[in-house]
C-alpha positions as a printed Julia matrix, in Angstrom:
597×3 Matrix{Float64}:
 -33.11   29.68   70.77
 -34.96   28.37   67.79
 -34.26   31.6    65.9
 -30.5    31.24   66.58
 -30.55   27.64   65.37
 -32.39   28.59   62.2
 -29.97   31.46   61.6
 -27.0    29.12   62.05
 -28.4    26.68   59.51
 -28.97   29.45   56.97
 -25.45   30.8    57.47
 -24.0    27.28   57.11
 -25.79   26.79   53.78
 -24.55   30.17   52.53
 -20.95   29.41   53.55
 -20.97   25.89   52.0
 -22.56   27.16   48.79
 -19.99   29.94   48.54
 -17.19   27.44   49.1
 -18.32   25.2    46.2
 -18.83   28.21   43.93
 -15.3    29.49   44.62
 -13.86   25.97   44.21
 -15.63   25.53   40.88
 -14.27   28.84   39.58
 -10.66   28.63   40.75
 -10.16   24.85   41.1
 -12.23   23.1    38.38
 -12.3    19.25   38.29
  -9.82   17.44   35.97
 -11.08   16.63   32.48
 -10.04   13.31   30.92
  -8.76   13.97   27.44
  -8.99   11.67   24.46
  -6.01    9.32   24.52
  -5.4     9.95   20.81
  -4.66   13.61   21.71
  -2.22   12.81   24.52
   1.54   12.45   24.19
   2.39    8.8    23.64
   4.53    8.74   26.79
   1.72    9.91   29.13
   0.23    7.39   31.53
  -3.45    7.62   32.39
  -4.48    6.52   35.89
  -8.24    6.22   36.13
 -10.58    5.95   39.09
 -11.89    2.5    40.06
 -14.06    1.04   37.33
 -17.78    0.63   37.81
 -19.34   -2.8    37.72
 -21.4    -4.1    34.82
 -23.97   -6.83   35.42
 -23.82  -10.13   33.57
 -26.82  -12.38   33.67
 -27.78  -15.63   31.98
 -25.62  -18.44   30.67
 -25.57  -17.68   26.95
 -25.75  -14.35   25.2
 -26.35  -15.85   21.77
 -30.09  -15.34   21.58
 -33.44  -15.32   23.38
 -33.35  -16.83   26.84
 -36.03  -17.71   29.41
 -37.52  -14.7    31.17
 -35.71  -15.43   34.42
 -32.36  -14.94   32.67
 -30.88  -11.74   31.23
 -29.27  -12.18   27.81
 -27.22   -9.0    27.69
 -24.55   -7.07   29.55
 -26.26   -4.22   31.35
 -23.96   -1.21   31.62
 -23.76    0.72   34.89
 -25.08    4.32   34.95
 -22.98    6.54   32.7
 -22.02    8.94   35.46
 -20.15    6.17   37.33
 -17.89    5.21   34.43
 -16.0     6.83   31.54
 -18.19    9.55   30.11
 -17.05    9.33   26.48
 -15.33    7.04   24.07
 -11.56    7.45   23.9
  -9.3     6.65   20.95
  -5.74    5.53   21.66
  -3.1     5.78   18.93
  -0.03    3.56   18.91
   2.59    3.99   16.21
   5.66    1.82   15.63
   8.15    1.67   12.77
   5.79   -0.65   10.92
   2.29    0.03   12.24
  -0.3     2.72   12.9
  -2.88    1.26   15.3
  -6.03    2.89   16.66
  -7.76    1.33   19.68
 -10.98    2.31   21.43
 -12.04    1.98   25.04
 -15.47    0.88   23.78
 -14.85   -2.81   24.44
 -11.08   -2.3    24.41
 -10.91   -3.22   20.71
  -8.72   -2.39   17.71
 -10.56   -0.33   15.08
  -7.66    0.33   12.7
  -4.4    -1.51   12.0
  -2.41   -0.01    9.13
   0.87   -1.22    7.65
   3.18    1.75    7.07
   5.46   -0.02    4.57
   2.67   -1.19    2.28
   0.36    1.1     0.33
  -3.22    0.7    -0.81
  -4.13    3.37   -3.35
  -3.38    6.64   -1.53
  -3.18    5.21    1.99
  -1.51    2.44    3.96
  -2.93   -1.09    3.81
  -5.71   -1.46    6.4
  -5.7    -4.92    8.0
  -8.94   -4.44    9.95
 -11.17   -4.06    6.94
 -14.56   -2.5     7.63
 -17.88   -2.64    5.84
 -20.7    -0.14    6.2
 -20.01    0.24    9.92
 -16.76    0.65   11.82
 -15.01   -2.63   12.5
 -14.04   -3.76   15.98
 -11.37   -6.47   16.04
 -10.25   -8.57   19.01
 -13.58   -8.25   20.77
 -14.48  -10.2    23.9
 -17.95  -11.73   24.3
 -19.16  -13.6    27.39
 -20.35  -16.78   25.71
 -19.76  -18.63   22.47
 -19.05  -17.22   19.01
 -22.69  -16.1    18.63
 -22.63  -14.01   21.81
 -22.74  -10.25   21.56
 -19.34   -8.58   22.15
 -18.77   -6.36   25.17
 -19.18   -2.72   24.12
 -19.0    -1.06   27.57
 -16.6     1.87   27.99
 -13.42    0.66   29.67
 -10.94    2.62   31.72
  -7.57    3.19   30.03
  -4.08    2.78   31.45
  -1.37    3.87   29.03
   1.66    2.01   30.35
   4.2     2.99   27.68
   4.5     4.04   24.07
   3.69    0.5    22.95
   1.65   -0.95   25.84
  -1.93   -0.05   26.81
  -4.48   -1.61   29.16
  -8.27   -1.51   29.19
 -10.09   -2.61   32.34
 -13.6    -2.69   33.76
 -15.43   -4.49   36.56
 -18.35   -6.84   35.98
 -20.63   -8.91   38.17
 -22.7   -12.01   37.53
 -26.35  -12.44   38.41
 -25.16  -14.31   41.5
 -23.37  -11.23   42.73
 -19.88  -12.49   41.9
 -17.54   -9.64   40.98
 -14.51   -9.75   38.7
 -12.41   -7.42   36.59
 -11.82   -7.9    32.86
  -8.51   -6.49   31.61
  -7.24   -6.43   28.02
  -3.56   -5.58   27.72
  -2.02   -4.9    24.29
   1.78   -4.97   23.93
   3.32   -4.01   20.58
   6.91   -4.4    19.43
   8.39   -1.45   17.49
  10.05   -3.74   14.9
   7.41   -6.43   14.36
   4.0    -7.09   12.88
   3.22   -9.45   15.75
   1.76   -8.15   19.0
   0.6    -9.67   22.28
  -2.86   -9.51   23.8
  -3.35  -10.68   27.39
  -6.92  -11.16   28.62
  -7.15  -11.25   32.43
 -10.14  -12.12   34.61
  -9.59  -11.24   38.28
 -12.17  -12.07   40.93
 -10.14  -10.65   43.79
 -11.1   -12.48   46.98
 -13.98  -14.33   45.3
 -13.9   -17.16   42.77
 -16.49  -16.27   40.13
 -17.77  -18.98   37.81
 -18.02  -18.04   34.14
 -19.97  -20.76   32.4
 -22.12  -19.88   29.41
 -23.07  -23.31   28.08
 -19.51  -24.54   28.49
 -17.76  -21.34   27.42
 -16.32  -18.53   29.53
 -15.66  -15.99   26.78
 -14.87  -15.76   23.08
 -12.17  -13.59   21.54
 -12.96  -12.67   17.93
 -11.22  -11.12   14.94
 -13.06   -9.78   11.92
 -14.81   -9.04    9.73
 -11.99   -9.17    7.16
  -8.28   -8.65    6.53
  -7.14   -6.05    4.0
  -6.44   -4.68    1.52
  -9.78   -3.89   -0.1
 -10.87   -6.09   -2.98
 -13.7    -6.33   -5.5
 -14.19  -10.08   -5.2
 -12.47  -13.25   -4.08
 -11.9   -14.91   -7.45
  -8.94  -17.1    -6.34
  -6.75  -15.2    -8.8
  -6.61  -11.49   -8.02
  -7.5   -12.15   -4.37
  -8.46  -15.14   -2.23
  -8.79  -16.36    1.34
  -7.26  -19.58    2.61
  -7.78  -20.91    6.14
  -5.02  -22.9     7.82
  -4.3   -24.63   11.11
  -0.94  -26.04   12.17
  -0.51  -28.83   14.68
   2.13  -31.49   15.38
   4.28  -30.4    12.46
   1.46  -30.59    9.92
  -0.37  -27.79    8.16
  -4.02  -28.34    7.37
  -6.23  -26.35    5.0
  -9.65  -25.8     6.56
 -12.75  -25.64    4.37
 -15.08  -22.84    5.42
 -18.65  -22.87    4.15
 -20.9   -19.85    3.76
 -23.82  -21.23    5.75
 -22.09  -22.36    8.96
 -18.81  -21.8    10.84
 -16.01  -24.34   10.74
 -15.21  -25.52   14.28
 -11.75  -26.83   15.26
 -11.7   -28.61   18.6
  -8.17  -30.03   18.45
  -5.3   -28.08   19.98
  -3.26  -26.18   17.4
   0.04  -24.29   17.39
  -1.47  -21.56   15.23
  -4.35  -20.75   12.92
  -4.36  -18.35    9.98
  -6.49  -16.47    7.48
  -4.28  -15.93    4.42
  -4.89  -13.65    1.47
  -2.83  -13.23   -1.64
  -0.22  -10.97   -0.04
  -1.26  -10.47    3.61
  -2.22  -12.72    6.47
  -3.67  -12.94    9.96
  -2.12  -15.56   12.26
  -3.31  -16.38   15.78
  -0.9   -18.07   18.19
  -2.8   -19.15   21.34
  -1.24  -20.22   24.62
  -1.48  -23.76   26.01
  -5.16  -23.49   26.96
  -7.4   -25.91   25.09
  -9.45  -23.37   23.13
 -12.2   -24.14   20.64
 -11.39  -22.34   17.38
 -13.71  -21.36   14.56
 -13.57  -19.78   11.11
 -16.63  -18.1     9.65
 -17.71  -16.38    6.42
 -20.68  -14.69    8.05
 -21.7   -11.82    5.69
 -20.94   -8.23    6.55
 -22.78   -5.33    4.84
 -20.45   -3.2     2.78
 -17.73   -5.72    1.91
 -17.82   -8.47   -0.77
 -16.95  -11.26    1.67
 -16.11  -11.68    5.36
 -13.46  -13.83    7.06
 -13.77  -14.14   10.82
 -11.81  -16.03   13.45
 -12.9   -17.0    16.98
 -11.19  -18.49   20.04
 -13.58  -19.68   22.76
 -12.18  -20.24   26.25
 -13.5   -23.16   28.35
 -15.38  -22.63   31.61
 -13.5   -20.51   34.11
 -13.56  -21.24   37.85
 -10.92  -19.36   39.8
 -10.0   -16.11   41.41
  -7.59  -15.03   38.66
  -6.48  -16.17   35.21
  -4.58  -14.6    32.33
  -4.73  -15.91   28.78
  -1.93  -14.7    26.52
  -2.42  -14.57   22.77
  -0.06  -13.47   20.03
  -1.3   -12.21   16.7
   0.53  -11.58   13.45
  -1.16   -9.08   11.12
   1.1    -8.25    8.22
   2.66   -9.22    4.9
   2.81  -12.83    3.77
   6.54  -12.45    3.36
   8.82  -15.45    3.81
  11.75  -13.42    5.12
   9.59  -11.77    7.78
   7.8   -14.95    8.84
  10.99  -17.02    9.01
  12.1   -14.95   12.03
   9.65  -16.98   14.13
  11.61  -20.14   13.35
  15.01  -18.82   14.38
  14.12  -16.9    17.53
  15.0   -13.59   15.88
  11.87  -11.91   17.19
  10.79   -9.97   20.24
   8.81  -12.89   21.69
  11.63  -15.48   21.51
   9.43  -17.78   19.44
  11.18  -20.67   17.69
  10.21  -23.41   15.25
   6.74  -21.94   14.72
   6.69  -22.69   10.96
   4.65  -19.55   10.28
   6.49  -19.34    6.97
   4.3   -22.18    5.74
   1.5   -19.66    5.34
   3.57  -18.04    2.58
   4.86  -21.24    0.99
   3.17  -22.68   -2.05
   1.89  -26.16   -1.42
   2.09  -28.87   -4.05
   4.65  -30.85   -5.98
   5.88  -27.78   -7.89
   7.07  -25.97   -4.76
  10.76  -26.9    -5.26
  10.67  -25.69   -8.88
   8.94  -22.48   -7.85
  11.56  -21.93   -5.14
  14.38  -22.27   -7.71
  12.68  -19.83  -10.09
  12.12  -17.35   -7.26
  15.79  -17.61   -6.27
  16.88  -16.9    -9.86
  14.44  -13.98  -10.09
  15.89  -12.43   -6.94
  19.44  -12.81   -8.31
  18.5   -10.94  -11.5
  16.74   -8.28   -9.42
  19.9    -7.68   -7.39
  21.84   -7.17  -10.64
  19.22   -4.83  -12.16
  16.75   -3.59   -9.5
  13.67   -3.69  -11.72
  11.39   -6.71  -11.48
  10.18   -6.27  -15.06
  13.75   -6.57  -16.35
  14.35   -9.46  -13.91
  11.35  -11.31  -15.39
  12.7   -10.79  -18.93
  16.14  -12.1   -17.91
  14.6   -15.1   -16.15
  12.54  -15.91  -19.25
  15.68  -15.67  -21.39
  17.56  -18.03  -19.05
  14.74  -20.6   -19.15
  14.67  -20.53  -22.96
  18.47  -20.96  -23.11
  18.35  -23.93  -20.74
  15.62  -25.58  -22.81
  17.21  -24.77  -26.18
  19.12  -28.09  -26.54
  15.9   -30.02  -25.99
  13.96  -27.74  -28.35
  16.63  -28.23  -31.01
  16.46  -32.0   -30.52
  12.68  -31.84  -30.81
  12.96  -29.99  -34.13
  15.43  -32.55  -35.43
  13.02  -35.27  -34.37
  10.26  -33.52  -36.31
  12.47  -33.43  -39.41
  13.27  -37.11  -38.96
   9.58  -37.85  -38.67
   8.96  -36.1   -41.99
  11.47  -38.37  -43.73
   9.77  -41.45  -42.27
   6.28  -40.32  -43.2
   6.11  -42.29  -46.51
   7.08  -45.54  -44.78
   4.65  -44.9   -41.92
   1.88  -44.18  -44.42
   2.68  -47.4   -46.25
   2.37  -49.44  -43.03
  -0.87  -47.7   -42.08
  -2.42  -48.53  -45.48
  -1.1   -52.1   -45.42
  -2.35  -52.99  -41.92
  -5.37  -50.71  -41.63
  -7.56  -53.71  -40.78
  -5.1   -55.07  -38.19
  -4.17  -52.31  -35.65
  -2.15  -54.67  -33.44
   0.03  -55.77  -36.37
   0.36  -52.13  -37.52
   1.63  -51.01  -34.09
   4.14  -53.88  -34.01
   5.48  -53.05  -37.47
   5.72  -49.33  -36.66
   7.66  -50.12  -33.46
  10.06  -52.24  -35.54
  10.42  -49.35  -38.0
  11.22  -46.84  -35.24
  13.78  -49.26  -33.77
  15.4   -49.89  -37.14
  15.62  -46.18  -37.95
  16.75  -45.23  -34.41
  13.81  -42.86  -33.92
  12.04  -42.12  -30.61
   8.56  -40.63  -31.17
   8.53  -39.14  -27.65
  11.67  -37.06  -28.28
   9.61  -34.42  -30.05
   7.27  -34.03  -27.06
   9.89  -33.78  -24.31
  10.45  -29.98  -24.46
   6.7   -29.38  -24.38
   6.28  -31.7   -21.41
   9.04  -29.87  -19.52
   7.57  -26.45  -20.27
   4.19  -27.34  -18.71
   5.42  -27.57  -15.08
   7.66  -24.53  -15.65
   4.66  -22.54  -16.87
   2.53  -23.44  -13.86
   5.39  -22.7   -11.47
   5.93  -19.35  -13.19
   2.21  -18.61  -12.99
   2.16  -19.26   -9.26
   5.36  -17.29   -8.75
   4.19  -14.16  -10.55
   0.71  -14.42   -9.13
   1.76  -14.78   -5.47
   5.35  -13.61   -4.96
   5.05  -10.89   -2.33
   7.95   -8.76   -3.58
   6.15   -8.23   -6.9
   3.37   -6.36   -5.09
   3.82   -2.72   -6.03
   6.86   -3.56   -8.2
   7.29   -0.9   -10.88
   8.26   -1.85  -14.44
   7.28    1.06  -16.73
   5.97    4.26  -15.06
   2.33    5.16  -15.76
   1.79    2.03  -17.84
   2.9    -0.9   -15.63
   3.33    0.56  -12.13
   2.57   -2.73  -10.36
   3.53   -6.12  -11.8
   1.21   -7.9    -9.37
  -1.86   -6.2   -10.91
  -3.31   -6.02  -14.43
  -2.09   -2.93  -16.26
  -4.5    -0.38  -17.73
  -4.24    2.31  -20.41
  -7.81    3.56  -19.98
 -10.38    3.15  -17.2
 -14.07    3.86  -17.74
 -15.39    2.76  -14.32
 -18.03    2.62  -12.96
 -19.26    1.5   -16.38
 -18.53   -2.14  -17.17
 -18.73   -3.95  -20.49
 -21.79   -6.23  -20.33
 -21.15   -9.96  -19.88
 -17.35   -9.47  -19.72
 -17.48   -7.11  -16.76
 -14.4    -5.18  -17.92
 -13.92   -1.59  -16.81
 -10.4    -1.16  -18.24
  -8.73   -1.24  -21.62
  -5.48   -3.18  -21.27
  -2.65   -3.29  -23.8
  -0.69   -6.38  -22.71
  -3.46   -8.9   -23.61
  -3.51   -7.54  -27.18
   0.28   -7.75  -27.4
   0.04  -11.32  -26.12
  -2.47  -12.31  -28.83
  -0.29  -10.79  -31.56
   2.85  -12.51  -30.28
   1.04  -15.85  -29.92
  -0.35  -15.74  -33.47
   3.02  -14.75  -34.94
   4.85  -17.38  -32.89
   2.38  -20.04  -34.0
   2.87  -19.18  -37.66
   6.64  -19.47  -37.38
   6.79  -22.62  -35.27
   4.27  -24.62  -37.33
   5.68  -27.39  -39.49
   4.58  -27.9   -43.14
   2.34  -30.85  -42.27
   0.67  -28.83  -39.51
   0.03  -25.96  -41.9
  -2.0   -28.26  -44.12
  -3.97  -29.66  -41.17
  -7.34  -27.96  -40.68
  -7.47  -28.76  -36.95
  -4.01  -27.3   -36.39
  -5.04  -24.13  -38.22
  -8.01  -23.81  -35.89
  -5.72  -24.25  -32.9
  -3.41  -21.56  -34.3
  -6.13  -18.92  -34.49
  -8.74  -19.94  -31.92
  -6.6   -20.78  -28.88
  -4.89  -17.36  -28.62
  -8.31  -15.7   -28.71
  -9.59  -18.01  -25.97
  -6.58  -17.27  -23.8
  -7.01  -13.55  -24.5
 -10.23  -13.6   -22.47
  -8.82  -15.96  -19.83
  -5.69  -13.85  -19.25
  -7.25  -10.4   -19.61
  -7.19   -9.67  -15.87
  -4.11  -11.64  -14.77
  -1.11   -9.86  -13.18
   0.94   -7.95  -15.73
   4.08   -9.79  -14.59
   2.65  -13.08  -15.82
   1.66  -11.63  -19.21
   5.11  -10.07  -19.53
   6.66  -13.52  -19.03
   4.38  -15.12  -21.62
   4.9   -12.38  -24.22
   8.67  -12.61  -23.81
   8.42  -16.4   -24.1
   6.61  -16.02  -27.43
   9.12  -13.52  -28.83
  12.09  -15.62  -27.72
  10.43  -18.73  -29.18
  10.13  -16.96  -32.53
  13.81  -16.0   -32.54
  14.75  -19.5   -31.42
  12.59  -21.13  -34.1
  14.01  -18.94  -36.86
  17.5   -20.06  -35.86
  16.4   -23.7   -35.73
  14.67  -23.43  -39.13
  17.9   -22.13  -40.65
  19.81  -25.0   -39.07
  17.25  -27.56  -40.28
  17.36  -26.17  -43.82
  21.1   -26.82  -43.93
  20.63  -30.28  -42.47
  17.83  -31.06  -44.92
  20.08  -30.01  -47.82
  22.89  -32.2   -46.49
  20.53  -35.16  -46.2
  19.3   -34.6   -49.73
  22.87  -34.48  -51.03
  23.78  -37.68  -49.18
  20.67  -39.56  -50.33
  19.58  -38.09  -53.68
  16.24  -39.26  -54.93
  16.48  -41.45  -58.09
  15.62  -39.6   -61.23
  12.96  -41.4   -63.27
  13.13  -40.62  -66.97
   9.8   -39.85  -68.59
   8.35  -42.55  -70.77
   8.77  -42.07  -74.5
   5.66  -41.95  -76.56
   5.32  -44.79  -79.08
   5.37  -43.81  -82.7
   2.36  -44.74  -84.68
């Protein structure tokens, strides 16, 4: 009997082993492919996610021994076995996501180029960047890096989910759902925490979790010099935009509720639009190896006590373009957002904003007539000089009038040199008697100062000038300094130049020639004015060497037009001076006769 039992056991083992061998050969188990290799329309349905263990109340640093300060991943064989990359492509974007944390690792703008590639808005340093990470704790907590399961819902929607448990044995599922719109730079991220039948408590020193973006927005840059590239930090609340100051040694915390918060560069911006939850926001410049400067953003959610909650965030990662951003004021967007005032990120603050807006409007009109921004800048410069010509002509006439009054002014100065108050009174009486206003000669110059600063801001920040071609091979981008020869990586000591540029030299030549023509005879005999004529252009040569070529083009054209204008005015003044001389001839004094001895 025992022999039969033993024989039956042996036969059973042989049969079962043969069954699994045959099954493995003819019916192998399904292999999960990388999402980046799958058709965009395929939906991935994964097995139930394993549970990760969360211990401790704060993951920001060392904790007492009875607490665990990290997320302990479940055994690898119970969860996804490898990292998966998920590609989402719209008309405007190429996005790469990873199931390692459910983060975005690449976010490229298809309509905007950076060197030989698209502009990358998730800028990385020495290591790959992970944006929109979730960390259980405050902004110092370590982000979740566990491998999530993937559910590809549609071409533009993807979910990442994984189960976790607290040290108290409370289970919940974390889900990150990304929804992109094919025609927008804004997308939606929903973070869900589902405890099922239980009500887990997530409380890490007053914070449930922190959603973070960083380390930097693109495109790549050499330095943040507030001219070629910069970073501004804004919050918007109750109809008011506030500029936040972010220091290098500590994050800037915003505890008040805001409608949106932004990190703005010269041409591109990141904007976070939270839901109604009272989040604690933070900006940080925490260094990142491999990039010149970092710009991070955090949203920390308050303590969570409940079986299920979903926080919905919307993020704009794209160009700082007024036409694009204005869609979120009118409702002309896929999220039905209205009156968001996101366009304020692109607006220039300050008292010159209205003037800059007028100049931009005129520039766009000229561009529509001749679709070349270089030509549009030249036409705008010509229009400005024509509008100011009457005042410039009046200023020149005032200068001529001043020259005729110089002998009388000199006489009063010599007569009352010991009594300044009396001298000023007598000179005021003289000006009144002669009908002369000493400020009339300064008016054109005073008007040109705000125009210059508005032009500077326009050419330095106007988004449409980015990548705007003027002259092929020489000035391919009016938003950047031009170059005729590059000798990088070598840099000229002290100056730090790695390019030879032609426009700054043309500017110096035009400024010197313009100064020679526009100087009056009394200025030509003044030593200080001579110094100004030769020294100031050289000083500005170094200041303007690396400014956008569009700005130098404007200034050079201003100088050339000023020379032409001054030559015409000089001819007019010569005729007027001759007419004045004919009307008021100087008395001829006969020479004294020598006495005969």
